[in-house]
VEXGU-762781 format. One record per residue (C-alpha): residue number from 1; x, y, z. Coordinates in nm, 2 decimals. Layout:
N
NODE  num       X       Y       Z
NODE  NUM       X       Y       Z
...
//
This chain:
374
NODE  num       X       Y       Z
NODE    1   10.50   10.80   10.15
NODE    2   10.19   10.76   10.39
NODE    3   10.19   10.54   10.65
NODE    4    9.96   10.29   10.50
NODE    5   10.18   10.00   10.43
NODE    6   10.05    9.74   10.69
NODE    7    9.73    9.91   10.82
NODE    8    9.50    9.63   10.71
NODE    9    9.12    9.73   10.76
NODE   10    9.17   10.05   10.91
NODE   11    9.00   10.23   10.62
NODE   12    8.69   10.06   10.77
NODE   13    8.68   10.33   11.02
NODE   14    8.61   10.63   10.78
NODE   15    8.29   10.83   10.87
NODE   16    7.95   10.63   10.81
NODE   17    7.60   10.76   10.82
NODE   18    7.43   10.56   11.14
NODE   19    7.05   10.54   11.20
NODE   20    6.88   10.35   11.47
NODE   21    6.75   10.01   11.37
NODE   22    6.37   10.02   11.41
NODE   23    6.37    9.65   11.49
NODE   24    6.57    9.65   11.78
NODE   25    6.42    9.72   12.15
NODE   26    6.39   10.08   12.23
NODE   27    6.58   10.25   12.45
NODE   28    6.48   10.51   12.71
NODE   29    6.48   10.85   12.61
NODE   30    6.81   10.98   12.67
NODE   31    7.12   11.15   12.49
NODE   32    7.37   10.94   12.67
NODE   33    7.44   10.54   12.63
NODE   34    7.72   10.34   12.70
NODE   35    7.78    9.97   12.60
NODE   36    8.08    9.74   12.59
NODE   37    8.13    9.49   12.30
NODE   38    8.33    9.23   12.51
NODE   39    8.42    9.26   12.90
NODE   40    8.74    9.38   12.99
NODE   41    9.04    9.18   12.97
NODE   42    9.44    9.18   13.13
NODE   43    9.69    9.27   12.87
NODE   44   10.07    9.20   12.96
NODE   45   10.31    9.38   12.68
NODE   46   10.67    9.52   12.69
NODE   47   10.52    9.83   12.85
NODE   48   10.34    9.70   13.15
NODE   49   10.04    9.53   13.25
NODE   50    9.69    9.67   13.16
NODE   51    9.33    9.62   13.19
NODE   52    9.17    9.69   12.88
NODE   53    8.82    9.75   12.73
NODE   54    8.65    9.93   12.46
NODE   55    8.35   10.15   12.52
NODE   56    8.08   10.26   12.26
NODE   57    7.91   10.55   12.36
NODE   58    7.62   10.74   12.23
NODE   59    7.66   11.11   12.33
NODE   60    7.64   11.42   12.12
NODE   61    7.96   11.64   12.14
NODE   62    8.16   11.42   12.38
NODE   63    8.43   11.59   12.54
NODE   64    8.62   11.40   12.79
NODE   65    8.58   11.11   13.03
NODE   66    8.73   11.09   13.40
NODE   67    8.80   10.75   13.51
NODE   68    8.84   10.66   13.90
NODE   69    8.88   10.34   14.12
NODE   70    8.80   10.37   14.47
NODE   71    8.84   10.77   14.44
NODE   72    9.16   10.75   14.28
NODE   73    9.20   10.93   13.96
NODE   74    9.32   10.63   13.68
NODE   75    9.27   10.84   13.33
NODE   76    9.15   11.16   13.18
NODE   77    9.03   11.03   12.83
NODE   78    9.01   11.24   12.53
NODE   79    9.09   11.05   12.25
NODE   80    8.75   10.95   12.12
NODE   81    8.66   10.83   11.76
NODE   82    8.36   11.01   11.71
NODE   83    8.08   11.01   11.42
NODE   84    7.72   11.15   11.41
NODE   85    7.68   11.13   11.78
NODE   86    7.87   10.77   11.81
NODE   87    8.17   10.76   12.00
NODE   88    8.46   10.47   12.07
NODE   89    8.70   10.48   12.36
NODE   90    8.98   10.23   12.38
NODE   91    9.07   10.24   12.74
NODE   92    9.40   10.12   12.84
NODE   93    9.44   10.14   13.26
NODE   94    9.75   10.03   13.42
NODE   95    9.69    9.73   13.63
NODE   96    9.80    9.71   13.98
NODE   97    9.99    9.41   14.09
NODE   98    9.76    9.35   14.39
NODE   99    9.47    9.41   14.18
NODE  100    9.19    9.67   14.22
NODE  101    9.11    9.84   14.56
NODE  102    8.71    9.86   14.45
NODE  103    8.50    9.64   14.25
NODE  104    8.39    9.92   14.02
NODE  105    8.54   10.17   13.80
NODE  106    8.36   10.47   13.77
NODE  107    8.34   10.73   13.48
NODE  108    8.27   11.07   13.44
NODE  109    8.15   11.19   13.09
NODE  110    8.15   11.54   12.99
NODE  111    7.97   11.65   12.67
NODE  112    7.75   11.93   12.53
NODE  113    7.39   11.89   12.43
NODE  114    7.25   12.05   12.12
NODE  115    7.22   12.41   12.27
NODE  116    7.58   12.39   12.37
NODE  117    7.52   12.33   12.75
NODE  118    7.78   12.13   12.91
NODE  119    7.62   11.79   13.05
NODE  120    7.76   11.51   13.27
NODE  121    7.67   11.14   13.28
NODE  122    7.82   10.89   13.51
NODE  123    7.88   10.52   13.41
NODE  124    7.98   10.27   13.65
NODE  125    8.17    9.93   13.54
NODE  126    8.19    9.65   13.74
NODE  127    8.52    9.46   13.74
NODE  128    8.68    9.16   13.91
NODE  129    8.91    9.12   14.17
NODE  130    9.17    8.97   13.96
NODE  131    9.18    8.90   13.60
NODE  132    9.35    8.57   13.42
NODE  133    9.66    8.59   13.23
NODE  134    9.63    8.59   12.85
NODE  135    9.65    8.25   12.68
NODE  136    9.98    8.15   12.54
NODE  137   10.05    8.08   12.18
NODE  138   10.37    8.01   11.95
NODE  139   10.50    8.24   11.69
NODE  140   10.31    8.19   11.38
NODE  141   10.64    8.28   11.15
NODE  142   10.99    8.11   11.16
NODE  143   11.23    8.22   11.40
NODE  144   11.44    8.52   11.33
NODE  145   11.44    8.92   11.37
NODE  146   11.08    9.04   11.32
NODE  147   10.93    9.38   11.34
NODE  148   10.59    9.37   11.55
NODE  149   10.42    9.62   11.34
NODE  150   10.09    9.76   11.49
NODE  151   10.13    9.53   11.80
NODE  152    9.90    9.58   12.10
NODE  153    9.90    9.93   12.26
NODE  154    9.68   10.22   12.36
NODE  155    9.76   10.38   12.04
NODE  156    9.81   10.10   11.79
NODE  157    9.61   10.13   11.46
NODE  158    9.50    9.76   11.53
NODE  159    9.38    9.85   11.86
NODE  160    9.17   10.15   11.71
NODE  161    9.02    9.98   11.43
NODE  162    8.65    9.89   11.36
NODE  163    8.43    9.70   11.12
NODE  164    8.10    9.91   11.17
NODE  165    7.76    9.74   11.16
NODE  166    7.54    9.89   10.90
NODE  167    7.34   10.04   11.18
NODE  168    7.40   10.06   11.57
NODE  169    7.26    9.79   11.75
NODE  170    7.08    9.86   12.10
NODE  171    7.16    9.62   12.35
NODE  172    6.91    9.64   12.60
NODE  173    7.08    9.46   12.87
NODE  174    7.35    9.71   12.87
NODE  175    7.10    9.99   12.79
NODE  176    7.34   10.11   12.52
NODE  177    7.45   10.09   12.14
NODE  178    7.72    9.87   12.01
NODE  179    7.83   10.00   11.66
NODE  180    8.08    9.74   11.53
NODE  181    8.35    9.49   11.61
NODE  182    8.71    9.49   11.64
NODE  183    8.85    9.14   11.57
NODE  184    9.22    9.27   11.56
NODE  185    9.24    9.48   11.89
NODE  186    9.55    9.28   11.96
NODE  187    9.69    9.18   11.62
NODE  188   10.03    9.19   11.52
NODE  189   10.16    9.26   11.13
NODE  190   10.50    9.07   11.12
NODE  191   10.74    9.17   10.87
NODE  192   11.08    9.01   10.88
NODE  193   11.42    9.22   10.92
NODE  194   11.77    9.10   10.79
NODE  195   12.04    9.31   10.88
NODE  196   11.80    9.59   11.00
NODE  197   11.61    9.60   10.67
NODE  198   11.27    9.46   10.56
NODE  199   11.37    9.41   10.21
NODE  200   11.69    9.45    9.96
NODE  201   11.71    9.71    9.72
NODE  202   11.42    9.96    9.70
NODE  203   11.16    9.69    9.79
NODE  204   10.99    9.73    9.46
NODE  205   10.92    9.36    9.41
NODE  206   10.75    9.13    9.65
NODE  207   11.06    8.89    9.61
NODE  208   11.26    9.16    9.77
NODE  209   11.09    9.13   10.08
NODE  210   11.25    8.88   10.33
NODE  211   10.96    8.76   10.45
NODE  212   10.78    8.70   10.13
NODE  213   10.68    8.34   10.09
NODE  214   10.79    8.23   10.42
NODE  215   10.58    7.95   10.59
NODE  216   10.30    8.03   10.81
NODE  217   10.28    7.81   11.10
NODE  218   10.00    7.72   11.34
NODE  219   10.04    7.91   11.66
NODE  220    9.82    7.67   11.85
NODE  221    9.69    7.34   11.77
NODE  222    9.34    7.30   11.66
NODE  223    9.03    7.22   11.38
NODE  224    9.04    7.46   11.06
NODE  225    8.69    7.61   11.03
NODE  226    8.72    7.85   10.74
NODE  227    8.97    7.92   10.45
NODE  228    8.98    8.14   10.15
NODE  229    9.24    8.10    9.87
NODE  230    9.26    8.25    9.52
NODE  231    9.30    8.62    9.61
NODE  232    9.59    8.76    9.42
NODE  233    9.86    8.93    9.58
NODE  234    9.91    9.30    9.52
NODE  235   10.23    9.30    9.32
NODE  236   10.37    9.63    9.36
NODE  237   10.46    9.70    9.74
NODE  238   10.28   10.02    9.88
NODE  239    9.99    9.98    9.61
NODE  240    9.68    9.80    9.60
NODE  241    9.60    9.64    9.25
NODE  242    9.22    9.59    9.32
NODE  243    8.96    9.72    9.56
NODE  244    8.90    9.61    9.90
NODE  245    8.59    9.53   10.12
NODE  246    8.45    9.31   10.38
NODE  247    8.45    9.04   10.12
NODE  248    8.83    9.04   10.05
NODE  249    9.01    9.26   10.28
NODE  250    9.20    9.00   10.47
NODE  251    9.32    8.81   10.16
NODE  252    9.39    8.47   10.14
NODE  253    9.31    8.36   10.50
NODE  254    9.29    8.08   10.75
NODE  255    9.09    8.03   11.07
NODE  256    9.16    7.77   11.33
NODE  257    8.95    7.67   11.64
NODE  258    9.13    7.59   11.93
NODE  259    9.05    7.35   12.21
NODE  260    8.94    7.65   12.44
NODE  261    8.71    7.76   12.19
NODE  262    8.93    8.05   12.07
NODE  263    9.00    8.11   11.71
NODE  264    9.33    8.22   11.52
NODE  265    9.34    8.40   11.21
NODE  266    9.61    8.43   10.96
NODE  267    9.58    8.67   10.68
NODE  268    9.72    8.79   10.36
NODE  269    9.87    8.45   10.28
NODE  270   10.01    8.39    9.92
NODE  271    9.76    8.28    9.65
NODE  272    9.74    7.88    9.61
NODE  273    9.96    7.82    9.90
NODE  274    9.70    7.71   10.16
NODE  275    9.78    7.38   10.26
NODE  276    9.50    7.29   10.48
NODE  277    9.14    7.23   10.44
NODE  278    8.81    7.30   10.67
NODE  279    8.77    7.01   10.90
NODE  280    9.14    6.94   10.91
NODE  281    9.32    6.88   11.27
NODE  282    9.67    7.09   11.28
NODE  283    9.94    7.08   11.53
NODE  284   10.10    7.37   11.65
NODE  285   10.40    7.48   11.44
NODE  286   10.25    7.30   11.14
NODE  287   10.27    7.48   10.80
NODE  288    9.91    7.62   10.68
NODE  289   10.03    7.83   10.41
NODE  290   10.30    8.10   10.29
NODE  291   10.33    8.45   10.36
NODE  292   10.19    8.68   10.10
NODE  293   10.05    9.02   10.00
NODE  294    9.68    8.95    9.91
NODE  295    9.38    9.16   10.02
NODE  296    9.41    9.50   10.18
NODE  297    9.78    9.45   10.20
NODE  298   10.04    9.72   10.09
NODE  299   10.35    9.50   10.17
NODE  300   10.43    9.16   10.23
NODE  301   10.35    9.05   10.59
NODE  302   10.15    8.81   10.78
NODE  303    9.85    8.96   10.99
NODE  304    9.78    8.76   11.27
NODE  305    9.52    8.78   11.59
NODE  306    9.29    8.58   11.81
NODE  307    8.93    8.58   11.84
NODE  308    8.72    8.50   12.14
NODE  309    8.40    8.31   12.07
NODE  310    8.20    8.28   12.39
NODE  311    7.86    8.23   12.15
NODE  312    7.98    7.98   11.94
NODE  313    7.93    8.13   11.62
NODE  314    8.02    7.98   11.31
NODE  315    8.20    8.12   11.01
NODE  316    8.01    8.05   10.69
NODE  317    8.10    8.36   10.48
NODE  318    8.42    8.55   10.42
NODE  319    8.29    8.84   10.62
NODE  320    8.17    8.66   10.96
NODE  321    8.51    8.66   11.10
NODE  322    8.52    9.03   11.10
NODE  323    8.22    9.07   11.30
NODE  324    8.37    8.89   11.60
NODE  325    8.55    9.02   11.90
NODE  326    8.93    9.00   11.96
NODE  327    9.12    8.82   12.25
NODE  328    9.48    8.90   12.39
NODE  329    9.75    8.63   12.41
NODE  330   10.11    8.60   12.51
NODE  331   10.43    8.43   12.41
NODE  332   10.63    8.22   12.61
NODE  333   10.98    8.41   12.55
NODE  334   11.11    8.63   12.29
NODE  335   11.42    8.90   12.30
NODE  336   11.33    9.25   12.26
NODE  337   11.58    9.45   12.04
NODE  338   11.44    9.80   12.05
NODE  339   11.12    9.97   11.91
NODE  340   11.12   10.10   11.54
NODE  341   10.95   10.43   11.48
NODE  342   10.58   10.40   11.41
NODE  343   10.50   10.37   11.04
NODE  344   10.88   10.26   10.99
NODE  345   10.78   10.06   10.67
NODE  346   10.69   10.34   10.52
NODE  347   11.01   10.53   10.56
NODE  348   11.14   10.64   10.20
NODE  349   11.43   10.62   10.20
NODE  350   11.43   10.35   10.47
NODE  351   11.73   10.29   10.72
NODE  352   11.86    9.99   10.88
NODE  353   11.69    9.92   11.24
NODE  354   11.99    9.93   11.50
NODE  355   11.93    9.73   11.81
NODE  356   11.92    9.93   12.12
NODE  357   11.89    9.68   12.40
NODE  358   11.86    9.29   12.44
NODE  359   11.59    9.23   12.68
NODE  360   11.44    8.88   12.72
NODE  361   11.06    8.90   12.80
NODE  362   10.87    8.60   12.94
NODE  363   10.49    8.55   12.87
NODE  364   10.46    8.87   12.73
NODE  365   10.34    9.04   12.42
NODE  366   10.53    9.27   12.21
NODE  367   10.42    9.63   12.21
NODE  368   10.36    9.86   11.92
NODE  369   10.64    9.89   11.64
NODE  370   10.88    9.65   11.88
NODE  371   11.15    9.46   11.72
NODE  372   11.20    9.13   11.86
NODE  373   11.39    8.79   11.80
NODE  374   11.27    8.46   11.89
//
């Protein structure tokens, strides 16, 4: 079985043909441009503390990037996602406890021009001496043992997802192109485990899944700013009943704006289960709907992430929330019981997860495929 069960929205990274928008500002005449869709942030997961940022790079035949701080090698990066001369790089750098020795991170990019000659371009990213810790939220699902599928990590499918623009947009302030947004870079897909398994029997019915129809809880207090209900559940796990696109991919969904301006997204809810409406004020821990399997969802789960909204954008239409950027967060406490194989829910036959540890984490977010208890 393909490892697609909870990889929501990843299909939107399929190759697209890009062209320059003639209405945008005109860049200088160069094969090479770099832009960041959002500033660097600190992420604290069960594997360590990281400085995380995404780069959109226009360069033909991009081969690698060498990243330095104060002449100290931080990373040699080759894992670009490339299409038609546009590339994305998801950079995760180990964050030193004492901060950074220099106020800039230097990048040396190597690529080949149209004649096959290797070229080098340099890019300097100014950084802060220290970055604030992520915001703290509560868990959006009831207490129990949960698989944190796709949780933040340098190789997580959420981290490397992208909603591409129709055409790349030239940003004159950065002298580079932005090719899309990733609202789910720090998302988690929650699936409950009981006796080490996500479902009873063969999991062929939605009701077989231990998480199906459980209450979804507001992770922070705030104001409901957008909802969508009435999208059907996919009735057979591991199959989609209908085509999905940017108008229904997150299924039935609730967006809650928090006091700090960040926005919580709760996706794939059960149809006709949403209990809140736009304009409602909700308290942390309040039920806002039930866990379902709607939209681009291959098995019952809750997809939850947090958005940053420094420009104060409004969500007027369904796709609006897909073209915003993501914000890291942390949980006050949970216990890590081990790490399941990536794609665990797709195993056929599946086998029970066996705990390998009981480490308590404070002020942290799970890493990809961690199994946690709270």
